[in-house]
C-alpha positions as CSV (number, residue, x, y, z in Angstrom):
1,M,-16.0,-19.5,-218.0
2,D,-13.2,-20.4,-215.6
3,D,-14.6,-21.8,-212.4
4,N,-11.4,-21.2,-210.5
5,P,-10.2,-17.7,-211.5
6,L,-8.0,-15.3,-209.6
7,W,-10.7,-14.7,-206.9
8,L,-10.3,-18.2,-205.5
9,Q,-6.5,-18.1,-205.1
10,E,-4.8,-17.4,-201.9
11,E,-5.2,-13.8,-200.6
12,S,-1.4,-13.3,-200.6
13,E,-1.3,-14.0,-204.4
14,L,-3.9,-11.3,-204.9
15,G,-2.0,-8.7,-202.9
16,Y,-4.1,-9.0,-199.8
17,G,-1.3,-10.2,-197.6
18,I,-0.4,-6.6,-196.8
19,Q,1.0,-4.9,-193.7
20,P,-1.7,-3.1,-191.6
21,P,-1.1,0.6,-190.8
22,V,1.1,1.5,-187.9
23,G,-0.6,3.6,-185.2
24,P,-3.9,3.8,-183.5
25,G,-6.4,3.2,-186.3
26,T,-5.3,5.8,-188.9
27,N,-4.2,5.5,-192.5
28,I,-1.0,7.1,-193.9
29,Y,-2.6,10.5,-193.9
30,G,-3.9,10.4,-190.3
31,V,-7.5,9.7,-191.4
32,P,-9.3,7.4,-188.9
33,L,-10.0,3.9,-190.2
34,S,-12.6,1.4,-189.1
35,P,-11.3,-2.1,-188.2
36,E,-12.5,-3.3,-191.6
37,Q,-10.7,-0.5,-193.4
38,Q,-7.5,-1.3,-191.5
39,R,-7.7,-4.9,-192.8
40,F,-7.5,-3.7,-196.4
41,S,-5.1,-0.7,-196.1
42,S,-2.1,-1.2,-198.3
43,Q,0.1,1.4,-196.7
44,V,2.0,1.9,-193.5
45,I,2.1,5.3,-191.7
46,D,5.4,6.9,-192.7
47,P,6.5,10.5,-191.8
48,E,7.7,11.2,-195.3
49,R,4.4,10.2,-196.8
50,L,2.5,12.2,-194.2
51,R,4.5,15.3,-195.3
52,T,3.5,14.7,-198.9
53,A,-0.2,14.0,-198.2
54,M,-1.5,17.3,-199.5
55,E,0.5,17.0,-202.7
56,I,-1.0,13.5,-203.3
57,A,-4.5,14.8,-202.5
58,L,-4.1,17.6,-205.0
59,S,-3.0,15.3,-207.8
60,T,-5.2,12.3,-207.1
61,G,-9.0,12.5,-207.1
62,P,-11.7,10.2,-205.8
63,G,-14.0,8.4,-208.1
64,I,-17.6,9.1,-209.1
65,L,-19.6,6.0,-208.5
66,A,-21.4,5.4,-211.8
67,G,-23.8,2.8,-213.0
68,P,-25.0,0.8,-216.0
69,K,-26.5,3.9,-217.7
70,A,-23.0,5.4,-218.2
71,L,-22.3,5.4,-221.9
72,E,-18.9,3.7,-221.5
73,A,-19.9,1.4,-218.7
74,P,-18.0,-1.9,-218.9
75,L,-21.2,-4.0,-219.2
76,Q,-19.4,-7.2,-220.0
77,A,-17.5,-6.9,-216.8
78,L,-20.7,-6.2,-215.0
79,Q,-22.3,-9.4,-216.2
80,T,-19.2,-11.3,-215.2
81,A,-19.3,-9.6,-211.8
82,K,-23.0,-10.6,-211.3
83,Y,-22.1,-14.2,-212.3
84,F,-19.4,-14.6,-209.7
85,V,-21.3,-12.8,-206.9
86,K,-24.3,-15.1,-207.6
87,R,-21.9,-18.0,-207.2
88,G,-20.8,-16.8,-203.8
89,V,-17.5,-15.2,-204.7
90,D,-16.4,-12.5,-202.2
91,P,-17.7,-9.1,-203.4
92,Q,-14.4,-7.6,-202.3
93,K,-12.5,-9.7,-204.7
94,V,-15.0,-9.1,-207.5
95,W,-14.5,-5.3,-207.0
96,N,-10.7,-5.8,-207.0
97,Q,-10.7,-7.7,-210.3
98,L,-13.6,-6.3,-212.2
99,G,-14.3,-2.9,-210.6
100,W,-18.0,-3.5,-210.1
101,G,-19.9,-4.0,-206.8
102,N,-23.4,-3.9,-205.3
103,K,-22.7,-3.9,-201.6
104,F,-24.5,-0.6,-201.2
105,A,-27.7,0.2,-199.2
106,D,-29.8,0.2,-202.4
107,E,-28.0,-2.9,-203.8
108,A,-27.5,-1.2,-207.2
109,W,-24.4,-2.1,-209.2
110,R,-21.7,0.6,-209.4
111,F,-18.3,1.1,-210.9
112,E,-15.9,4.0,-210.3
113,I,-15.0,6.8,-212.8
114,P,-11.6,8.1,-211.6
115,D,-11.5,11.8,-210.7
116,Q,-7.8,12.1,-211.0
117,P,-7.9,14.0,-214.3
118,A,-10.6,16.4,-213.1
119,R,-9.5,20.1,-212.9
120,V,-11.2,23.3,-212.0
121,R,-10.9,25.8,-214.9
122,G,-9.7,28.9,-213.2
123,A,-10.0,30.4,-209.7
124,P,-13.4,29.7,-208.1
125,V,-14.0,33.4,-207.3
126,D,-13.7,34.2,-211.0
127,I,-16.2,31.6,-212.3
128,Q,-19.5,33.3,-213.2
129,P,-23.0,31.9,-212.3
130,G,-24.7,30.4,-215.4
131,T,-21.5,28.8,-216.7
132,K,-21.8,25.2,-218.0
133,M,-20.3,22.6,-215.7
134,S,-18.0,21.4,-218.5
135,E,-16.5,25.0,-218.5
136,V,-16.2,25.0,-214.7
137,L,-14.7,21.6,-214.2
138,A,-12.7,19.7,-216.7
139,H,-13.6,16.0,-216.4
140,P,-13.6,14.4,-219.9
141,E,-14.3,10.8,-218.8
142,L,-17.3,11.8,-216.6
143,Y,-18.8,13.8,-219.5
144,R,-18.2,11.1,-222.0
145,N,-20.2,8.8,-219.8
146,Y,-22.9,11.3,-218.8
147,P,-22.9,14.1,-221.4
148,E,-25.8,15.9,-219.7
149,L,-23.7,16.5,-216.7
150,G,-21.5,18.8,-218.7
151,N,-24.6,21.0,-219.4
152,L,-25.5,21.4,-215.8
153,L,-25.2,25.1,-214.8
154,Y,-23.0,26.5,-212.1
155,G,-25.1,28.6,-209.8
156,G,-22.4,30.4,-207.8
157,S,-22.3,30.2,-204.0
158,P,-25.3,28.4,-202.4
159,P,-28.3,30.4,-201.5
160,W,-28.7,28.4,-198.4
161,A,-27.0,29.3,-195.1
162,G,-24.3,27.1,-193.6
163,V,-23.5,24.9,-196.6
164,Q,-20.6,24.7,-199.1
165,G,-22.6,23.4,-202.0
166,G,-25.8,22.0,-203.3
167,F,-27.6,20.5,-206.3
168,D,-31.0,21.7,-207.5
169,P,-32.4,19.1,-209.9
170,S,-35.4,21.3,-210.7
171,T,-33.1,23.8,-212.4
172,N,-30.2,21.5,-213.2
173,T,-27.9,23.8,-211.2
174,I,-24.9,23.0,-209.0
175,F,-23.8,25.4,-206.3
176,A,-20.4,25.7,-204.7
177,D,-19.1,28.4,-202.4
178,K,-16.8,30.7,-204.5
179,S,-14.7,31.5,-201.4
180,L,-13.5,27.9,-201.1
181,S,-10.0,26.9,-201.9
182,P,-9.5,25.3,-205.3
183,L,-9.2,21.8,-203.8
184,T,-12.3,22.1,-201.6
185,F,-14.2,23.8,-204.5
186,K,-13.3,20.8,-206.7
187,R,-14.4,18.3,-204.0
188,T,-17.6,20.1,-203.5
189,L,-18.4,20.0,-207.2
190,L,-17.7,16.3,-207.3
191,H,-19.9,15.7,-204.3
192,E,-22.8,17.5,-206.1
193,L,-22.1,15.7,-209.4
194,Q,-22.4,12.4,-207.5
195,H,-25.9,13.5,-206.5
196,A,-26.7,14.2,-210.2
197,V,-25.4,10.7,-211.2
198,Q,-27.6,9.2,-208.4
199,R,-30.7,10.7,-210.1
200,K,-29.6,9.6,-213.5
201,E,-29.0,6.0,-212.4
202,G,-31.9,5.7,-210.0
203,F,-29.6,5.3,-207.1
204,A,-30.4,6.3,-203.5
205,V,-30.4,10.1,-203.3
206,G,-29.4,12.6,-200.7
207,G,-31.4,15.2,-198.9
208,T,-31.1,17.9,-196.2
209,P,-31.5,17.9,-192.4
210,D,-34.8,19.8,-192.8
211,L,-36.2,16.6,-194.3
212,F,-36.2,15.2,-190.8
213,K,-37.5,18.2,-188.9
214,T,-40.9,16.6,-188.8
215,P,-44.0,17.7,-186.8
216,K,-43.3,15.0,-184.3
217,W,-39.7,16.1,-183.9
218,L,-40.8,19.7,-183.4
219,S,-43.3,18.6,-180.8
220,D,-40.7,16.5,-179.0
221,V,-38.3,19.5,-179.0
222,R,-41.0,21.8,-177.5
223,K,-41.8,19.2,-174.8
224,S,-38.1,18.8,-173.8
225,E,-37.6,22.6,-173.7
226,S,-40.7,22.9,-171.5
227,V,-39.4,20.3,-169.1
228,L,-36.0,22.0,-168.9
229,N,-37.6,25.3,-168.2
230,Q,-39.5,23.8,-165.3
231,W,-36.2,22.6,-163.8
232,R,-34.1,25.7,-164.4
233,P,-35.4,27.7,-161.3
234,S,-34.6,24.8,-158.9
235,V,-31.2,24.2,-160.5
236,A,-30.4,28.0,-160.2
237,G,-31.4,28.0,-156.6
238,K,-29.3,24.9,-155.9
239,L,-26.3,26.6,-157.5
240,R,-26.7,29.7,-155.4
241,D,-26.9,27.6,-152.3
242,M,-23.6,26.1,-153.3
243,G,-22.0,29.5,-153.7
244,Y,-22.5,30.2,-157.4
245,E,-24.3,33.6,-157.1
246,H,-25.1,33.8,-160.9
247,G,-27.0,30.6,-160.7
248,D,-25.9,29.6,-164.2
249,L,-24.9,26.0,-164.7
250,T,-22.7,26.4,-167.8
251,E,-20.7,29.2,-166.2
252,A,-20.4,27.2,-163.0
253,I,-19.0,24.2,-164.8
254,N,-16.6,26.2,-167.0
255,N,-15.1,28.2,-164.1
256,A,-15.1,25.6,-161.4
257,S,-12.0,23.7,-160.3
258,E,-11.8,20.0,-161.0
259,E,-12.8,19.3,-157.4
260,A,-15.7,21.8,-157.4
261,R,-16.8,20.4,-160.8
262,Q,-17.0,16.9,-159.4
263,K,-19.0,18.2,-156.5
264,L,-21.5,19.7,-159.0
265,F,-21.8,16.5,-160.9
266,S,-22.3,14.4,-157.8
267,D,-25.3,16.5,-156.7
268,P,-28.5,14.5,-157.4
269,L,-30.6,17.5,-158.7
270,I,-27.8,18.9,-160.9
271,S,-26.8,15.4,-162.2
272,E,-30.4,14.6,-163.3
273,F,-30.7,18.0,-164.9
274,I,-27.5,17.5,-166.9
275,G,-28.9,14.2,-168.0
276,K,-32.0,15.9,-169.4
277,L,-29.8,18.5,-171.1
278,L,-27.9,15.7,-172.9
279,V,-31.1,14.1,-174.0
280,H,-32.3,17.4,-175.3
281,Q,-29.1,18.0,-177.2
282,D,-29.4,14.5,-178.7
283,L,-32.9,15.3,-179.8
284,L,-31.7,18.5,-181.5
285,N,-28.9,16.6,-183.3
286,R,-31.3,13.9,-184.6
287,P,-32.2,15.5,-187.9
288,I,-28.6,16.0,-189.0
289,E,-27.6,12.5,-187.8
290,R,-30.5,11.0,-189.9
291,Y,-29.5,13.2,-192.8
292,R,-25.9,12.0,-192.6
293,A,-27.2,8.4,-192.6
294,L,-29.0,8.8,-196.0
295,A,-27.4,6.4,-198.4
296,G,-27.1,9.1,-201.0
297,E,-25.2,11.4,-198.7
298,Q,-22.9,8.6,-197.5
299,E,-22.1,7.9,-201.1
300,A,-21.5,11.5,-202.1
301,R,-19.2,12.0,-199.0
302,L,-17.0,9.1,-200.1
303,A,-15.5,11.6,-202.7
304,E,-13.7,13.4,-199.8
305,K,-12.5,10.2,-198.1
306,R,-11.3,8.5,-201.3
307,S,-9.5,11.6,-202.5
308,Y,-6.5,10.6,-200.3
309,M,-6.1,7.3,-202.1
310,T,-4.0,6.3,-205.2
311,P,-5.8,4.7,-208.2
312,E,-4.4,1.3,-207.0
313,E,-5.9,1.8,-203.6
314,L,-9.3,2.8,-205.1
315,R,-9.4,-0.6,-206.8
316,R,-8.0,-2.4,-203.8
317,V,-10.4,-0.9,-201.2
318,P,-14.1,-1.1,-202.3
319,P,-16.2,2.0,-201.4
320,W,-18.6,0.2,-199.1
321,V,-16.0,-0.6,-196.5
322,M,-15.4,3.2,-196.0
323,F,-18.9,4.3,-195.1
324,K,-19.0,6.1,-191.7
325,T,-22.5,4.7,-191.3
326,P,-22.6,1.0,-192.0
327,V,-24.7,0.0,-195.1
328,E,-27.3,-1.8,-193.1
329,Q,-27.9,1.4,-191.0
330,Q,-28.3,3.7,-194.0
331,T,-31.7,5.1,-195.1
332,V,-32.5,4.6,-198.8
333,I,-34.7,7.1,-200.5
334,K,-35.1,7.5,-204.3
335,A,-35.9,10.6,-206.3
336,G,-39.7,11.4,-206.1
337,Q,-40.2,8.7,-203.4
338,T,-42.0,9.3,-200.2
339,F,-41.2,7.4,-197.0
340,N,-42.0,7.3,-193.4
341,L,-40.3,10.2,-191.6
342,E,-42.0,9.5,-188.3
343,P,-40.3,6.4,-186.8
344,V,-41.8,5.2,-183.6
345,E,-39.4,6.5,-181.0
346,H,-39.8,6.8,-177.2
347,N,-39.8,10.4,-176.1
348,P,-38.1,10.5,-172.7
349,F,-40.0,13.6,-171.8
350,E,-43.4,12.0,-172.1
351,E,-45.0,10.4,-169.1
352,P,-45.4,6.6,-169.4
């Protein structure tokens, strides 16, 4: 095997000597990029390309991240990729040349099945529950690699409030809101199909925010609400003393002039109460933040991000540099696995 292949050549020879995007940290479609993403972006912001962004998005799909169990997985390339990574070759270059990588939270090896050919068969509103996925979404390459995915059932709009889609592995059913536009409907199906692949391959899986609404979290929320309720009469009285007859902080802030608002914020009592309100809101947001940090959710959400990229960019930019939550901060859970949902966290409402 060549000990000095393409990966060890100068970056400019491999196409890495590219012009970074123009503008404050966005790609050609106005999508925010992390500093690491900006290093690898191959395009410059251009008004004409911005105008054609939706056309490109409609014709170019993201990629399903697949694994060694895919029937057409390029296993020889996988072995080569493992060889070079073990020898210290940059995983970025391995992905560029071989299309395999393991820089994911669960360290499992993945390659990408392009979604560009995928098409929804008909208008979403006309697709009936109980229809096989292969009859809902045309995606020949995906079904050749995972035939069982074509037999998944479409369940119609999700039975859960506030979500666009879902995957129920107990019934092998994928849900997607029938009222979505064709493009968003397609992306939702691909997101949920990624969750199905995760279970097939043994990758990290996704979840729901309810997974993190634990007894400890509920107890902390009750304690914070109790503390806030103890403060509210004093804050209302202070506001009335300052001329706000209704005694409502939100109304006072929304209707006050900039000068009056600054006076409100500078009051020690009101300032401390606002701080407690912010801590309370952070506590309420914690389950959804932890849900979004699940490695399986981060992976499934890549479909939406990578749908704005050409096939060449999909190979040039590996998936792991596009995670909103860095790999090292993601939570890995596997299907059927239990894990500690009660991390030791200081509750600011508890007395020391």
